[in-house]
N, C-alpha and C positions, 0 to 999 in steps of 0.2 A: 580540541576533543568531543570526539562525535559520538553520538547516541541514537542516531537517527537509523531509519532502517537499511538493510545490506543488498547492494546492488552486486552481483558477481558479472563480469564480464568480460567475453573468451574474446582477443583480439588475434586474429591473424597476422605472422609477420609481416605479408605484404601491405597489411593497412597500416601496421607501426612505421614500416620503413617508407611505403610510398603517399601515405594520406594521412600526416602528422595533424589536421585539420579534428580530426578522432577526438582529440585530446582539449580542444576547446569545448567538444562535448562532454566528456568525461569531467572538466573543472567545472562544469553548470551541473551536473549530478550531484558533486563533491559538495557546492556550493549550497545547496538546497538542504542543507544541513544530513545529507545521506553518508553513509560507509561506503567504501568502494573497495571490492577487491578483482585485480586486474588477471585474467591468465592468459600469459602469452603463448604463442605457439611460434615454431621454428623454422617450419618449411624453407621460407626465402631466404632464411640469416644462416640458416644451412647451407644453402646451395650456395651464396656469396661467401661463403667460406671456405668451402670445396673449390670453388672456384681461385679463388687468391691463391690456396696451396696447389694449385694445379693437380690435384688430389681428386681422383674420379669417385665418385659418391655410388657407394654399393646399393641396390635392391635386392628385393625377394620377390617373384612370381610366384604367386600363391594358385594353388588348385583350381581357385575360383575365377583366375584370370585378373585380379585385383594384385596392383605393385606395392609393395611396401620398402619403406629404408630399414636395409640394414644395419642392425647399430650392434657390432660384435664388439669386443673390449678395447680392439686396436682402433675402435672407432669412437667410442666413448669422448676422450680428451678434445677431440675437435668437435663434437658436438656439443659439448661442456661450454669449450672456449667460443663456439658460435651465439650461443644464448649472453656468455659474456658481454661479448662485444657489440655485437648488432641487433640484439634485441635490449638488455637490462640497461646497458649505457645510453643508449637514443631514447629510452623510457623514461630514466632519471632527467633528463637534459629537457625532454617535451613538459612534462611534469612541472619541473622547476620553472619554466619558461612561463606557467600559468599560477606559478604562486604557492604551487601546493606542495606538502611535504610529504617524502614516498621513502617506504620501506621494500626494498626492492631485493630478491635473492633468487634461485635456482630453488625449487622446492626440496631438492634433497641435501643443499646445502644446511650442515647442523643437525641433521634427521629430522627436519622438521615436518614433513610430507613424508610419508612410509607407505612399501608396497612390496610386493612380492612377484619374482620372477616369473613368468609366462612357462609353461609345459614346453620342452620341444616341438617345432611347428614343421609342417609337411611344407616344401615348396617344389620346384619346378625347374631343373636344370636341362636346357635341350629338350630330349623327350623323355627324360627320366624324373620321379619323383625321388625328394631325398627329404632326411631329415636333418633339421638344423639344430645344434643344440645349445649354440655360444650365443643364441641373440638375447641382447639384454633387453628386453620389451618385456612388459609386467603391467599388473594390475593394482592400483590404489586398495591400500588396506587402511587407512586411518592418517590421523593428523594430530599436531598438538594446538587441539581447539582453545585452550585457553590462552595460549600464549596469541593465536591468531585474532582472536578476540581482542584482547588488549591492545595488540598493533592495531588493529582498525580503529580501534578508538581513539591512538592517541596519534596517528599519521593518516594525514585527506585519502592517501592512496596506499594501500598494499597490492604487490606486484607478483605473483609466483610462474615460475614458468617448469618444464620438465628440464632434465629428469628429476625422478625422487629416488628416494632413499632405500634399498633392501637392508633392512638389516641381519640376516643369515649369511646374506653372501657379502657383507659390510662392501656393499657398493653402490654406485649410481645406476638405475636402470630406465629405462625409457617409455614413456607414455603419452599415448594420444592426449594431447592438450585441452580438446573438445569434452571428452573422458573425464578428463583432470577437473575440467569449471564444474561437469554436471555434478562430479562425487563432492568437493569441497562446499558447492551450492547448497546441496542435502545433506552434509556435515555439518555446515556452520547455520542451516534453517535461514538461507537468505529469503531476502521477500520476492527478490525480480532476478532474474538469468538470462543474458542476452549473449546470443552468437552474433558476432560481427563477421558480415562474408562479402565475397567482391559482387553479389547480384542482390536482386531485390528482392530477398527473400528466398523462397524455395519456388521456380518457377515451370509452369504446365509445359512449356516450349521455350528451351535451353537458348534460343536463338529471339526470345521475345523478353524485353526485360519489362514488358506492362502484363505480362501473364504469373501475376505472384498468385500462389494458392493463400489463400489468407487464413484457412483453419485448418488445422491435422486433428482429428479426433480420435483418441485410444490407436488401435494398429490399423489401421486405413492405409490401403495399399498406396505406392506411392511410386508409380511406375516410370516419372520422368526423370526423378534422382541417379543420379549416377556418380559415378568417381568419390572424390573425397567428403561428396556433401552426403553420402550415405554415414558418414562417421558423423557429422554432425546431428542427423536426423536420430541417430542413435541414441547421442548424447541428451540430445533435448527430451529425449521419451524416457529416456533415464530418469531424467529430474522430476518430468511431469509427473509422472507414476509414482515417485518416492519422497516427492519434496512438498514444500509448504509454498514454492515462490510460481508464480508464473513466469511463462518462459516465450522467448519468439528468436527467430532468425531473420538478422534485420540487415539491410545495406542496399546501394554498393555504399560501401568501407564508410558504413554511417549507422547511429543510433537513431536518428531523428529526421532524416530525409530516404527517399526511397519509400520500399517496401518492406512489409513485415508478415511472416507467418509465425502465427500462432500456433503452438502445441496445448493441448485440454487433457486432463488427465482421463477424464470419461470418454464414454461411446458418447456419440451424438444422440441426443435426447431428443422430446417433443419441439418442436417449432416452435409452439406458444411460448416456452419457458428459456429458449435458447438464450437469449440476452441475458433475462438471469441469472444461467448458469455461467456463463462468461464474467459478468460483473463479480460475482461471487468469488470465480477465483482468481481476481485480481488483488492482491492486498492493498490495501489503503488506511494503513492506522493512522490516526490525525497527524500533518504535515507531511503526511507521503503519498498526498493524493493525486499528484502529478501524473502518473501512468494510467489511473484509471479515468481520467479527464480526456486524455489526449486521445486515450481507447473508445470512449464515447464519442469525441469528434470526429475519429475517423469513421466509426460504426455505421452513427445515423447520418445517411446521406440521403437527401429527399428534396428537390428543388422546391418545396412550398416550403419547407425550414431554416433559418437561420443559425447559425454555431458558432462559438465563441467560445475561446478561454478568459475569462475576466483578470482584471491584475492583481486581484485577489487569489486567482487560482481556482474561481469560482466556475463549472459548465454550465453555460449558457446558452439556451434555443429559445426559438419565436420562432411560434407562426400566426401568420395575420398582423396585420399594421393599424387595426382600428384601433379608436379610443376607449375604449370598453375594457380593461385589462384584466385577467384572470392569471392569478400566479400559484404554481407550484411549487413551492420550493421544499426540496429532501436536502440531505447530507451526502456527500462521499464517504466521508470516514469512519472507520471502526476504532474500537478500544484497542489494544493488545488485549492477548498474544494473539500469534494467527495459527493456525492449525489446518490442514489440509481438508478441502471443501468433501463431502461425500454426498451422494445423489441416491435415491431408490426412486422406485415407481411413483411413490407420493409424494414426493417431496424433497429438499436438500438441507445437510447440516452444516455449518463453518462460520468462523467469525463474521458479524454483522447482515448475515441474511437478514434475520431479524430487525435488528436495529443498524443502520435501517435500508440495506439494499433491495427488499423486497419493496419496500414504499416507494423509492425512486423511480426503479426500474417500471413500476406499473405507470408513473408520471410520465417517463421518456414515451411509452404506448400510447398518451396520450396527444402526442403532437400528430401521431395517425390515424388514431381512431375518432377523437375527439371532432364535433362538428363547430367549428371556427367562424362565425359569420363575416360579413366584410367589416362590419363594424366592432370586430374584437379582434384582440389579441391573447394569444394564451402564451406566458412566457414561463416555459422551465427551467429553474435552477438546481443544480447540485453544488451547495454549501460545500466547503471545507473547514476544517477545525471547529466542528461542532460540537466534539467530546472534549475537549479540552475548553479553558475557561476564556482563552481568545477571542472564540467567536468568531474569528476574521473573517470569515465567508458572508455571514448575516450580517453584522455591522456594516459589511461592503454594500450589500444589497439593499441595507435601511437606506444608506446616506446616496447610492448610486441610480437606485432603479424608483418606479413607483407603481403601485396596484389599487385596483378599485376591490378586489377581494384577495385572501391568499388562504390556501390550502397547504396545511405543512406535512408534509409525508415522515409521522411515526407510525408506529403499531399500535395501533386499536382495534386490532378485532374487525372481522367482516361485518359483525354488528353494532359496533358501537360506534361513536363519534365523539371528537374530545373536544371540550370547548375551552379550556382551558387547562393552565400549568404555573404551580407555584412557581415563584421568584426565587433565585439563589444569593446569598449573602456569604462572601467567601474570604475569610481572615488566615493570615497569616500571624502566630503570635512568635516573636524569638523574646528568650531571656536570654540573658550575658551578664556572670557577675564571676568574682575573683572567686577561684576555689577555696573552698574550706574544710576543715576534717569534719565528719559525719557524726563523730564523738562532741562533735562542741556545745555547748549549751546551748539551746534555741534553734539546733541548727535545722533548717527546712530544706533539703536537696531542690535542685534547681526544676526536676522533674514535677514534685508534689504540688512547688510552686505554679509550676504548668497549668496543673490539672486545677487547682484554684483558683486560678485568673481564668481558666476554660468556664469552671462551674460560675463563675461572678458575670462571666459576659453571657451564658447562656440564659440567667436570672432575668439580665435587662433586656435580652432579645424577648425573652416570653412576656415581659411588661408590654411591650408593643405589639404583639403577635402571639396572643395564647394557642393559636392552631400551628404555630411552626415547629419544626424537626428540624433538630441537629445533629451530628455527628464528628468524633476527631477521625480525620482520613490518614493522617500520615502525621509521625512525631520523629523528629532526628535530634542526634545528642552528639557532640564532640567535646572533647579537651584539649586545649590548646593553648602552649605559652601560659598555661597557669590560670586559662578563663576555662570556664564551662558555660556552653552555650545550648540550648535547647529550642529547637524550632516546631512546630507544628500548625496543620493547616484543619480550620475550623470551619466547618460547613452546617448553613441553615437553610433550610427549605421554608422560603416565606409565603405565605397564604395570599392568595389576591387580594383580600380584604386590609390587609398590612397599610395600601397604597404605595405609590410610588415614593416615598420621602423618608420611608421607615430608617433609611441609614443613617440621616441625621440626628435620628433622636436617641439613637445608641453612644451612650460613653463608652470612648474606647480608650482612658487614660489610665494608666497604672503605675507612673512614677516613671523615673529614669531609666531603671535596669529592663521594663517592658515595652516593646514596642508593638503595638500592635496594627497590620498595613492591612488595608481595606482592597482584597485582589477581583472583586466581582460585586455589584449592589444592583442585581436586575431584580425589577417588580414583577410579582407577579401578574396574572392576566388571565380574565374571564368572558368569552362572549357571550351576549345574549343569545337568548334562542328564536327570538322573533324576526331574525333579519334575513335577507335574501339569500344569503350562502348557506344556512341553515335549512330555511326552507327549500332550494333547491336539494338539498338530499335526505330530509324527510319526504320528498317526492318519491327519489330516485328507491328509497330504503322500499316505498310502498310499492312502487312498481315491481319490486323483485319480493315481494311478499314478506316483509320483514319489517317490525317495527324500532325504532332508533331506544339504542339506548346512550343516556349522555354520560360522559366521564369528566371529571376535574383531576388531572394528574398530579400528586406530589414531587416530581420531578421538573425537569425544566428544559425547553426544546425552542429553538430559533423563533418559536414564536412571544416568546418574552424578547426579545432583542428587537424584532420589527416592533413589536406595539409599545418601547419604548418610546419611540417618537410618531408614531404613524397612527396616528387621530382618528378616531370613526372609520377605520379600515376591518371589516369583518374578517375576521380569521378563526380557523377549526382544524383540528389533525385529523388525519386518517390513512390509513393502511392497512395490509394483513399482518398476521403475527399475535405472538401473544406475550407481551410485552414484560411479564414477570419472567423472560428468558433474556431480557436486554443484559448483555455483559456477561451472559453466564456463559457456560464451556456446553453447555446444552440447547442453543442455538437453534430451530430446525421450524423450517416454512414448508405449509402443506402448498403444494399445488395447486388444489383444488377450490381453498381461502384465498389464494391468488389471483385466481381466474373468477372467483365470484367478487372481491373488491374491486376487482379492475372492470368489471361491468358496472357496477355500482358508482364507481368512481367517473364513470366515461360518462354515465345519465348524470348525475349530477352537474356535472360539468356543463354537458349542454344543456343541462334545466336552468342552467345560472344565466346562462349566455340568453337564454329566451326571455327569463325573468327581466334581466339586465335593460334588455331591448323595448319590452312593453312599458320600463318604467321611464 
């Protein structure tokens, strides 16, 4: 059962029939924990069906000169058979070979995907323009979203194809598969929408596979786009303009190899913030950072910079090979829920722009803007899973990299420097006992007992850390086979003064019916004000006419993870944004603050290398 991010992937029938390697790529996406909805086209499958039947395939010529397949009521049975035999059957077979479970059907089967027949269309026959009234072509009007969400959770891959169902006509109607994919991506609030085609994305020159158009903004004209590719562009723009997903056209016949053309919802903005606007528009909820990491790896091309995605999934850039290493550690992931990014003249709003994509993009800019000496090395890492308890990316950095100083990418505001964070003590409390009547003498409900256990634990933690904070963040209750089970997550924010051995001092025993599991025990950390890294920031602030305001935050960051084993390594956190907006629906980042903080960061990095060389 998968509850990860949703990919909607449009595959043409030529890719399905002639390039089965695509299903290995689909398998990799599924095995990363994502939900996958395939939308399959049928042009090649239908052509083969008509060829098998020795039946001429009817087309209409539109006044524009474009040719479209003519789907009359007489032709619809053959079109449906083509999808059943030449699309759904091989898809089931190929996915089964990958060990994946699949739910696959025509969109119109059982009235799952609904539409409405289009109005009569004009067509050119000979020299005359005629009205064609019986064409069973239409538009998408909706689908049974709850059913599809359940199917996506319970099957590795869900596959839908045209035709869809018109309830007014009580008939199947055809629909363009690219548009169907876009409509479903919007309806289901997909995170990623991919159109796989036979070329390396959109090409400036149809004859040159190396002429991929990297980016399309808004309604920019695309004079090189011809034929069927026009419909893909139309569908991609529909989704980019209305949905929350990132959208690209990729190929040839691949999601991973070749070229990609990205479609960005907004018009092209200021060049200084172009990367930030792109990064903000690629959803990267925790455990779904792959697409953003891959995008950055392709986007940052500089002969002086090496880049790779490491074994944990972190994006890692390095400039320089000297012994004095400064690590800029940000994170790629965000908390859910994802909503469309919106930009205006002053800045942009969207999930993760404050926490902490703005900070990390500034780090990436340092790869070009900072002065890295011959004896220096600038290491820029975008970690995965910072927003969840695993902190997988930071633990990997801690255990596999080294640095002489660390700047963490978290919002401090342009005028402040964060010197430390509280630690995290995260517990799972589970109470399981036989059901009893609530009217029984001395009966105490399991939920009442849970609150009492939580109160007792709070008191015990308070004894070793009077400055700590706590909250119950999740409670689940179930009654199964005569047993009541209550589970809760109890979070503590532990002050740096509590030290690193605080967890061993807390008694978590409450008898057989109560279990308390330690999910995380990360100590707090506070950096002194007198080291070289802080001095570099003080000088940078002064150069920009600012005095430093020092912060110690009650949240937790990847600084805590590194500090758990990196002794005597100076660490601070700095980045644009108001941290009170973290994880809220009001995240907004001002361009002016991004620019100012980038300049302060650049000078601080340069100053640290100068001071380090002097030492």
